[in-house]
C-alpha positions in Angstrom: 113.5 308.0 78.6 113.2 311.2 80.7 110.4 311.7 83.2 108.9 314.4 81.1 108.7 312.2 78.0 107.3 309.3 80.1 104.6 311.6 81.5 103.4 312.5 78.0 103.4 308.9 76.8 101.3 307.9 79.8 98.9 310.8 79.4 98.5 310.0 75.7 97.4 306.4 76.6 95.1 307.8 79.3 93.4 310.1 76.8 93.0 307.3 74.3 91.4 305.1 77.0 89.2 307.9 78.1 87.9 308.5 74.5 87.1 304.9 74.0 85.3 304.9 77.4 83.3 307.9 76.3 82.3 306.2 73.0 81.2 303.1 74.9 79.2 305.3 77.3 77.5 307.0 74.4 76.7 303.7 72.7 75.3 302.3 76.0 73.1 305.4 76.3 71.9 305.1 72.7 71.0 301.4 73.3 69.2 302.2 76.5 67.2 305.1 75.0 66.1 303.4 71.7 62.5 303.8 72.7 62.9 307.6 72.9 64.0 307.7 69.3 61.0 305.6 68.4 58.7 308.0 70.1 60.2 311.0 68.3 60.0 309.2 64.9 56.4 308.3 65.6 55.6 311.9 66.4 57.3 313.1 63.2 55.3 310.6 61.2 52.0 311.8 62.7 52.9 315.4 61.8 53.8 314.4 58.3 50.6 312.5 57.8 48.6 315.4 59.2 50.3 317.8 56.7 49.6 315.4 53.8 45.9 315.1 54.9 45.5 318.9 55.1 47.2 319.4 51.7 45.0 316.9 50.0 41.9 318.5 51.4 42.9 321.9 50.1 43.7 320.5 46.7 40.3 318.7 46.6 38.5 321.9 47.7 39.6 323.8 44.6 41.2 326.6 46.6 43.7 327.2 43.7 40.8 328.0 41.4 39.2 330.3 44.0 42.5 332.1 44.6 42.8 332.8 40.8 39.3 334.4 40.6 38.8 338.2 40.6 36.2 339.9 42.8 33.1 339.7 40.6 33.8 336.1 39.6 34.3 335.1 43.2 31.0 336.8 44.1 29.3 334.9 41.4 30.8 331.7 42.6 29.4 332.3 46.1 
C-alpha cells in the first residue's frame, strides 16, 4: 500500500472515531441536561393550560353571540 493510500485509510478511521466521540458527547450532554428539558416542557404546559382557560372563559361569556349582533341589538343588550 502506498503512503498516500495509507494516509486516507487512517484518516477515515480517525473521522469515524471522531463522529462516535461526538455522538457520545451529545448523549452525555443530553443526559446531564434532562432537567432543562423538563423545565421547558413544564413552561409549555403552563402556557397551554392558560390558553385553554382563556378560551373557555370567552366561550362561556357568549362573545360569539355579541360579535354577531348589529349596533342597535348590541345597544339593547347593554
